[in-house]
N, CA, C and O atoms as a GROMACS GRO file, in nm:
protein
  288
    1MET      N    1   1.366   1.461  -3.350
    1MET     CA    2   1.403   1.465  -3.205
    1MET      C    3   1.556   1.411  -3.225
    1MET      O    4   1.590   1.320  -3.300
    2PRO      N    5   1.654   1.503  -3.123
    2PRO     CA    6   1.794   1.482  -3.146
    2PRO      C    7   1.820   1.331  -3.077
    2PRO      O    8   1.741   1.266  -3.009
    3ALA      N    9   1.931   1.304  -3.109
    3ALA     CA   10   1.979   1.182  -3.036
    3ALA      C   11   2.007   1.167  -2.911
    3ALA      O   12   2.128   1.181  -2.894
    4TYR      N   13   1.935   1.139  -2.793
    4TYR     CA   14   1.975   1.187  -2.665
    4TYR      C   15   2.092   1.057  -2.621
    4TYR      O   16   2.121   0.968  -2.701
    5GLN      N   17   2.147   1.067  -2.489
    5GLN     CA   18   2.188   0.965  -2.431
    5GLN      C   19   2.111   0.907  -2.291
    5GLN      O   20   2.130   0.941  -2.174
    6TRP      N   21   2.027   0.816  -2.341
    6TRP     CA   22   1.944   0.761  -2.251
    6TRP      C   23   1.998   0.675  -2.121
    6TRP      O   24   2.072   0.583  -2.156
    7ARG      N   25   1.980   0.683  -2.010
    7ARG     CA   26   2.010   0.615  -1.896
    7ARG      C   27   1.930   0.492  -1.863
    7ARG      O   28   1.809   0.493  -1.886
    8THR      N   29   1.996   0.375  -1.806
    8THR     CA   30   1.911   0.267  -1.742
    8THR      C   31   1.986   0.219  -1.610
    8THR      O   32   2.107   0.200  -1.600
    9SER      N   33   1.881   0.202  -1.503
    9SER     CA   34   1.926   0.159  -1.354
    9SER      C   35   2.052   0.052  -1.391
    9SER      O   36   2.057  -0.017  -1.492
   10SER      N   37   2.118   0.056  -1.319
   10SER     CA   38   2.223  -0.031  -1.293
   10SER      C   39   2.136  -0.179  -1.234
   10SER      O   40   2.179  -0.292  -1.256
   11TYR      N   41   2.026  -0.154  -1.168
   11TYR     CA   42   1.962  -0.243  -1.141
   11TYR      C   43   1.900  -0.340  -1.250
   11TYR      O   44   1.861  -0.455  -1.232
   12SER      N   45   1.901  -0.279  -1.350
   12SER     CA   46   1.842  -0.347  -1.476
   12SER      C   47   1.879  -0.466  -1.530
   12SER      O   48   1.800  -0.548  -1.578
   13GLY      N   49   2.015  -0.480  -1.522
   13GLY     CA   50   2.093  -0.556  -1.578
   13GLY      C   51   2.078  -0.552  -1.718
   13GLY      O   52   2.090  -0.447  -1.781
   14ASP      N   53   2.048  -0.688  -1.781
   14ASP     CA   54   2.046  -0.692  -1.911
   14ASP      C   55   1.869  -0.716  -1.958
   14ASP      O   56   1.836  -0.764  -2.066
   15ALA      N   57   1.790  -0.678  -1.870
   15ALA     CA   58   1.629  -0.669  -1.884
   15ALA      C   59   1.579  -0.613  -1.978
   15ALA      O   60   1.642  -0.508  -1.981
   16SER      N   61   1.485  -0.610  -2.082
   16SER     CA   62   1.443  -0.556  -2.158
   16SER      C   63   1.316  -0.463  -2.110
   16SER      O   64   1.266  -0.371  -2.175
   17ASN      N   65   1.275  -0.513  -1.972
   17ASN     CA   66   1.159  -0.426  -1.920
   17ASN      C   67   1.208  -0.303  -1.849
   17ASN      O   68   1.166  -0.298  -1.734
   18CYS      N   69   1.281  -0.206  -1.881
   18CYS     CA   70   1.345  -0.096  -1.802
   18CYS      C   71   1.297   0.036  -1.825
   18CYS      O   72   1.263   0.062  -1.940
   19VAL      N   73   1.285   0.131  -1.728
   19VAL     CA   74   1.291   0.258  -1.746
   19VAL      C   75   1.395   0.314  -1.776
   19VAL      O   76   1.499   0.290  -1.714
   20ASN      N   77   1.389   0.419  -1.897
   20ASN     CA   78   1.499   0.512  -1.916
   20ASN      C   79   1.470   0.645  -1.890
   20ASN      O   80   1.359   0.694  -1.911
   21LEU      N   81   1.581   0.715  -1.838
   21LEU     CA   82   1.585   0.809  -1.784
   21LEU      C   83   1.702   0.888  -1.871
   21LEU      O   84   1.806   0.837  -1.913
   22LEU      N   85   1.647   1.062  -1.891
   22LEU     CA   86   1.771   1.148  -1.964
   22LEU      C   87   1.731   1.286  -1.892
   22LEU      O   88   1.621   1.300  -1.839
   23ILE      N   89   1.818   1.374  -1.894
   23ILE     CA   90   1.772   1.528  -1.861
   23ILE      C   91   1.804   1.575  -1.962
   23ILE      O   92   1.913   1.537  -2.004
   24ALA      N   93   1.750   1.646  -2.022
   24ALA     CA   94   1.725   1.727  -2.174
   24ALA      C   95   1.828   1.845  -2.147
   24ALA      O   96   1.891   1.861  -2.042
   25PRO      N   97   1.833   1.922  -2.260
   25PRO     CA   98   1.916   2.020  -2.247
   25PRO      C   99   1.824   2.150  -2.202
   25PRO      O  100   1.886   2.239  -2.144
   26ASP      N  101   1.710   2.166  -2.219
   26ASP     CA  102   1.620   2.234  -2.144
   26ASP      C  103   1.611   2.209  -2.000
   26ASP      O  104   1.558   2.305  -1.945
   27GLY      N  105   1.644   2.117  -1.919
   27GLY     CA  106   1.630   2.086  -1.796
   27GLY      C  107   1.497   2.006  -1.781
   27GLY      O  108   1.458   2.022  -1.665
   28THR      N  109   1.436   1.948  -1.832
   28THR     CA  110   1.323   1.866  -1.806
   28THR      C  111   1.394   1.719  -1.831
   28THR      O  112   1.487   1.696  -1.908
   29ILE      N  113   1.320   1.619  -1.739
   29ILE     CA  114   1.380   1.501  -1.716
   29ILE      C  115   1.267   1.433  -1.811
   29ILE      O  116   1.149   1.470  -1.811
   30ARG      N  117   1.321   1.326  -1.894
   30ARG     CA  118   1.251   1.234  -1.997
   30ARG      C  119   1.263   1.132  -1.942
   30ARG      O  120   1.363   1.097  -1.879
   31LEU      N  121   1.130   1.047  -1.960
   31LEU     CA  122   1.117   0.880  -1.897
   31LEU      C  123   1.050   0.808  -1.995
   31LEU      O  124   0.934   0.837  -2.022
   32ARG      N  125   1.102   0.730  -2.044
   32ARG     CA  126   1.042   0.609  -2.167
   32ARG      C  127   1.060   0.445  -2.109
   32ARG      O  128   1.160   0.396  -2.055
   33ASP      N  129   0.937   0.383  -2.139
   33ASP     CA  130   0.979   0.239  -2.137
   33ASP      C  131   1.053   0.178  -2.230
   33ASP      O  132   1.036   0.192  -2.351
   34SER      N  133   1.148   0.100  -2.172
   34SER     CA  134   1.221   0.067  -2.292
   34SER      C  135   1.158  -0.029  -2.409
   34SER      O  136   1.209  -0.036  -2.521
   35LYS      N  137   1.037  -0.106  -2.367
   35LYS     CA  138   0.982  -0.161  -2.449
   35LYS      C  139   0.876  -0.079  -2.547
   35LYS      O  140   0.822  -0.130  -2.645
   36VAL      N  141   0.861   0.031  -2.511
   36VAL     CA  142   0.797   0.132  -2.604
   36VAL      C  143   0.864   0.289  -2.609
   36VAL      O  144   0.802   0.388  -2.570
   37PRO      N  145   0.998   0.292  -2.663
   37PRO     CA  146   1.098   0.394  -2.654
   37PRO      C  147   1.002   0.532  -2.737
   37PRO      O  148   0.995   0.649  -2.701
   38GLN      N  149   0.956   0.482  -2.825
   38GLN     CA  150   0.885   0.622  -2.892
   38GLN      C  151   0.772   0.696  -2.811
   38GLN      O  152   0.725   0.799  -2.858
   39VAL      N  153   0.726   0.645  -2.688
   39VAL     CA  154   0.666   0.725  -2.600
   39VAL      C  155   0.727   0.779  -2.463
   39VAL      O  156   0.742   0.712  -2.361
   40ILE      N  157   0.757   0.901  -2.480
   40ILE     CA  158   0.836   0.981  -2.376
   40ILE      C  159   0.748   1.083  -2.302
   40ILE      O  160   0.678   1.171  -2.353
   41VAL      N  161   0.764   1.056  -2.169
   41VAL     CA  162   0.725   1.120  -2.075
   41VAL      C  163   0.819   1.284  -2.031
   41VAL      O  164   0.932   1.276  -1.984
   42ALA      N  165   0.785   1.354  -2.043
   42ALA     CA  166   0.849   1.493  -1.988
   42ALA      C  167   0.800   1.512  -1.848
   42ALA      O  168   0.690   1.478  -1.806
   43THR      N  169   0.897   1.573  -1.780
   43THR     CA  170   0.869   1.642  -1.640
   43THR      C  171   0.978   1.744  -1.581
   43THR      O  172   1.073   1.787  -1.645
   44GLY      N  173   0.954   1.768  -1.476
   44GLY     CA  174   1.049   1.848  -1.410
   44GLY      C  175   1.114   1.785  -1.309
   44GLY      O  176   1.065   1.681  -1.264
   45PRO      N  177   1.222   1.831  -1.264
   45PRO     CA  178   1.301   1.763  -1.126
   45PRO      C  179   1.185   1.740  -0.976
   45PRO      O  180   1.169   1.647  -0.897
   46HIS      N  181   1.127   1.868  -0.989
   46HIS     CA  182   1.053   1.915  -0.858
   46HIS      C  183   0.930   1.808  -0.859
   46HIS      O  184   0.899   1.768  -0.747
   47ALA      N  185   0.858   1.759  -0.963
   47ALA     CA  186   0.739   1.688  -0.992
   47ALA      C  187   0.787   1.519  -0.979
   47ALA      O  188   0.719   1.424  -0.942
   48LEU      N  189   0.918   1.524  -1.019
   48LEU     CA  190   0.934   1.394  -1.021
   48LEU      C  191   1.022   1.359  -0.880
   48LEU      O  192   1.058   1.244  -0.853
   49GLN      N  193   1.046   1.453  -0.812
   49GLN     CA  194   1.079   1.409  -0.684
   49GLN      C  195   0.951   1.384  -0.596
   49GLN      O  196   0.941   1.284  -0.525
   50HIS      N  197   0.872   1.464  -0.603
   50HIS     CA  198   0.737   1.417  -0.536
   50HIS      C  199   0.662   1.292  -0.574
   50HIS      O  200   0.582   1.238  -0.498
   51PHE      N  201   0.689   1.249  -0.685
   51PHE     CA  202   0.641   1.126  -0.775
   51PHE      C  203   0.696   1.007  -0.677
   51PHE      O  204   0.626   0.932  -0.609
   52ILE      N  205   0.841   1.009  -0.687
   52ILE     CA  206   0.916   0.928  -0.639
   52ILE      C  207   0.903   0.884  -0.480
   52ILE      O  208   0.898   0.766  -0.444
   53LYS      N  209   0.900   1.002  -0.389
   53LYS     CA  210   0.852   1.023  -0.275
   53LYS      C  211   0.708   0.952  -0.243
   53LYS      O  212   0.714   0.858  -0.164
   54ALA      N  213   0.599   0.982  -0.288
   54ALA     CA  214   0.500   0.926  -0.306
   54ALA      C  215   0.478   0.767  -0.340
   54ALA      O  216   0.398   0.705  -0.269
   55VAL      N  217   0.547   0.699  -0.445
   55VAL     CA  218   0.556   0.565  -0.478
   55VAL      C  219   0.657   0.507  -0.346
   55VAL      O  220   0.620   0.394  -0.317
   56VAL      N  221   0.745   0.542  -0.278
   56VAL     CA  222   0.847   0.489  -0.178
   56VAL      C  223   0.744   0.478  -0.101
   56VAL      O  224   0.729   0.359  -0.072
   57SER      N  225   0.623   0.580  -0.027
   57SER     CA  226   0.576   0.615   0.085
   57SER      C  227   0.437   0.497   0.053
   57SER      O  228   0.344   0.509   0.133
   58GLY      N  229   0.426   0.428  -0.016
   58GLY     CA  230   0.352   0.360  -0.058
   58GLY      C  231   0.176   0.433  -0.112
   58GLY      O  232   0.078   0.359  -0.109
   59ALA      N  233   0.165   0.548  -0.148
   59ALA     CA  234   0.046   0.609  -0.171
   59ALA      C  235  -0.011   0.569  -0.284
   59ALA      O  236  -0.111   0.628  -0.327
   60PHE      N  237   0.051   0.449  -0.357
   60PHE     CA  238  -0.012   0.431  -0.471
   60PHE      C  239  -0.069   0.308  -0.461
   60PHE      O  240  -0.133   0.272  -0.559
   61GLU      N  241  -0.061   0.213  -0.341
   61GLU     CA  242  -0.077   0.110  -0.303
   61GLU      C  243  -0.228   0.083  -0.326
   61GLU      O  244  -0.294   0.186  -0.310
   62ARG      N  245  -0.299  -0.026  -0.358
   62ARG     CA  246  -0.445  -0.076  -0.336
   62ARG      C  247  -0.445  -0.136  -0.213
   62ARG      O  248  -0.354  -0.212  -0.180
   63PRO      N  249  -0.559  -0.102  -0.126
   63PRO     CA  250  -0.576  -0.168  -0.022
   63PRO      C  251  -0.603  -0.319  -0.030
   63PRO      O  252  -0.664  -0.358  -0.129
   64GLU      N  253  -0.570  -0.396   0.049
   64GLU     CA  254  -0.559  -0.583   0.002
   64GLU      C  255  -0.722  -0.605   0.044
   64GLU      O  256  -0.783  -0.575   0.147
   65PRO      N  257  -0.759  -0.660  -0.058
   65PRO     CA  258  -0.891  -0.728  -0.074
   65PRO      C  259  -0.940  -0.787   0.056
   65PRO      O  260  -0.868  -0.874   0.106
   66SER      N  261  -1.031  -0.759   0.106
   66SER     CA  262  -1.076  -0.852   0.217
   66SER      C  263  -1.146  -0.979   0.184
   66SER      O  264  -1.243  -0.988   0.109
   67ALA      N  265  -1.081  -1.090   0.256
   67ALA     CA  266  -1.100  -1.196   0.238
   67ALA      C  267  -1.292  -1.212   0.234
   67ALA      O  268  -1.344  -1.120   0.298
   68THR      N  269  -1.374  -1.290   0.185
   68THR     CA  270  -1.495  -1.318   0.188
   68THR      C  271  -1.513  -1.433   0.272
   68THR      O  272  -1.449  -1.535   0.247
   69HIS      N  273  -1.599  -1.428   0.376
   69HIS     CA  274  -1.626  -1.580   0.443
   69HIS      C  275  -1.751  -1.599   0.426
   69HIS      O  276  -1.824  -1.502   0.442
   70THR      N  277  -1.814  -1.743   0.387
   70THR     CA  278  -1.903  -1.775   0.371
   70THR      C  279  -1.906  -1.920   0.503
   70THR      O  280  -1.819  -1.997   0.544
   71SER      N  281  -2.047  -1.900   0.533
   71SER     CA  282  -2.029  -1.983   0.640
   71SER      C  283  -2.151  -2.120   0.607
   71SER      O  284  -2.250  -2.096   0.539
   72GLY      N  285  -2.131  -2.223   0.651
   72GLY     CA  286  -2.179  -2.342   0.579
   72GLY      C  287  -2.264  -2.455   0.584
   72GLY      O  288  -2.269  -2.533   0.489
   0.00000   0.00000   0.00000
């Protein structure tokens, strides 16, 4: 694999638990976890845009567990 210039969010600071991103020469967007850099996910800009919108909208949030009450 060619040497790519990976980007890390400026919000990550010096943390080692970051998501790295790059735009490959073929136009695909590559993502990896800085703790496991050998695993790379490739996607297109359109699919990534939809994924980010879904995350921001809360589409992947789990419902709050309902509290169980016992009477005594």
